C-alpha positions in Angstrom: 25.3 -26.3 61.0 22.7 -27.9 63.2 19.1 -28.2 62.2 18.1 -25.7 64.9 20.6 -23.2 63.8 19.5 -23.5 60.2 15.9 -23.0 61.2 16.8 -19.8 63.1 18.8 -18.6 60.2 15.8 -19.1 57.9 13.6 -17.2 60.4 16.1 -14.3 60.5 16.4 -14.2 56.7 12.6 -14.1 56.3 12.3 -11.4 58.9 15.0 -9.2 57.4 13.5 -9.8 53.9 10.1 -8.7 55.1 11.6 -5.5 56.7 13.4 -4.7 53.5 10.3 -5.2 51.3 8.3 -3.0 53.7 10.9 -0.3 53.7 11.3 -0.1 50.0 9.8 3.1 48.6 8.1 3.2 45.3 10.3 6.1 44.3 9.5 9.7 43.5 6.0 10.5 42.2 6.1 10.7 38.4 3.7 13.6 37.9 2.8 16.8 39.7 -0.6 15.3 40.6 1.1 12.2 42.1 3.5 14.4 44.0 0.6 16.6 45.3 -1.4 13.6 46.4 1.7 12.1 48.1 2.3 15.3 50.0 -1.4 15.6 51.0 -1.1 12.1 52.6 1.8 13.4 54.7 -0.3 16.0 56.5 -3.3 15.6 58.9 -6.6 17.4 58.3 -6.7 20.2 60.9 -10.4 19.6 61.7 -10.8 15.8 61.1 -9.9 13.0 63.5 -7.4 10.6 62.0 -7.7 11.6 58.4 -5.0 13.0 56.1 -5.6 16.0 53.9 -5.8 13.5 50.9 -8.6 11.5 52.6 -10.7 14.3 54.0 -13.4 16.1 52.0 -14.1 19.0 54.3 -13.7 22.5 52.8 -10.4 23.3 54.7 -8.8 20.0 53.3 -9.9 20.9 49.8 -8.3 24.4 50.2 -5.0 22.9 51.5 -5.0 20.3 48.7 -5.5 23.2 46.2 -2.6 25.2 47.8 -0.4 22.1 47.7 -1.1 21.6 44.0 -0.3 25.3 43.3 3.0 25.0 45.2 3.9 21.7 43.4 3.1 23.3 40.0 5.3 26.2 41.0 8.1 23.7 41.7 8.3 24.3 45.4 10.2 21.7 47.5 8.7 19.4 50.1 10.5 21.4 52.8 9.0 24.6 51.6 5.4 23.2 51.5 5.9 21.6 54.9 7.2 24.8 56.4 4.2 26.8 54.9 1.6 24.3 56.3 3.3 24.1 59.7 3.5 27.9 60.0 -0.2 28.2 59.2 -1.7 25.2 61.0 1.0 24.2 63.6 3.3 21.2 64.1 0.3 18.8 64.7 -0.6 18.9 61.0 2.7 17.1 60.0 2.4 13.3 60.1 6.2 12.9 59.8 7.9 13.1 63.2 10.8 15.4 63.5 14.3 14.0 63.8 15.4 16.7 66.3 15.0 17.0 70.0 12.7 14.7 72.0 10.9 13.7 68.8 14.1 11.9 67.7 13.2 9.2 70.2 10.5 8.0 67.7 13.4 7.0 65.4 15.9 5.8 68.0 13.9 3.8 70.5 12.7 1.1 68.0 16.4 0.5 67.0 17.5 0.3 70.6 14.6 -2.0 71.4 15.5 -4.3 68.5 19.2 -4.4 69.5 18.3 -5.1 73.2 15.9 -7.9 72.2 18.5 -9.5 69.9 21.1 -9.3 72.6 18.7 -10.8 75.2 17.7 -13.7 72.8 21.4 -14.4 72.1 22.2 -14.6 75.9 19.1 -16.9 76.5 19.9 -19.2 73.6 23.5 -19.6 74.7 22.5 -20.4 78.3 20.0 -23.0 77.0 22.7 -24.5 74.8 25.1 -24.7 77.7 22.6 -26.3 80.0 21.4 -28.8 77.4 23.9 -31.6 78.1 24.2 -32.9 81.6 25.5 -36.1 83.2 23.4 -38.5 85.2 24.4 -38.7 88.8 24.5 -41.9 90.9 21.3 -40.7 92.6 19.6 -40.4 89.1 20.7 -43.9 88.2 19.4 -45.3 91.5 16.0 -43.7 90.8 15.9 -45.2 87.3 16.9 -48.6 88.6 14.3 -48.5 91.3 11.6 -47.5 88.8 12.6 -50.4 86.5 12.4 -52.9 89.3 9.1 -51.6 90.4 7.8 -51.8 86.9 9.0 -55.4 86.4 7.6 -56.5 89.7 4.0 -55.5 88.6 
């Protein structure tokens, strides 16, 4: 393995490792309070700009957090709680994009982009490698000889 190939392999290993570490979930919340907080982070405050229900302190967010805690204590599923909140406040409240319809592009396009970029880089690197070695022509040798004569004449 050449030094260049080894360095690219190292870069790829580091990149994949970073993606794996970033994607690892901490697991399920251990208590109902943790689960309620985790759920509240998944939904946008209906009246705030860019804040989740967990972050917001407006009265409507406090009411929604209270409802989430009640549903969690009753043992309701994430799907039930999501459906309830979406039916009351609309799809815009849900921070998790749907995996159906046009919204599925949010999940598919990054993968397609990554594959296209990897394929493009592979093609470019192979072309560079193929063009790396070339033979000197007679004209090239004549230019070098003339430059050497000129240099020694000075």
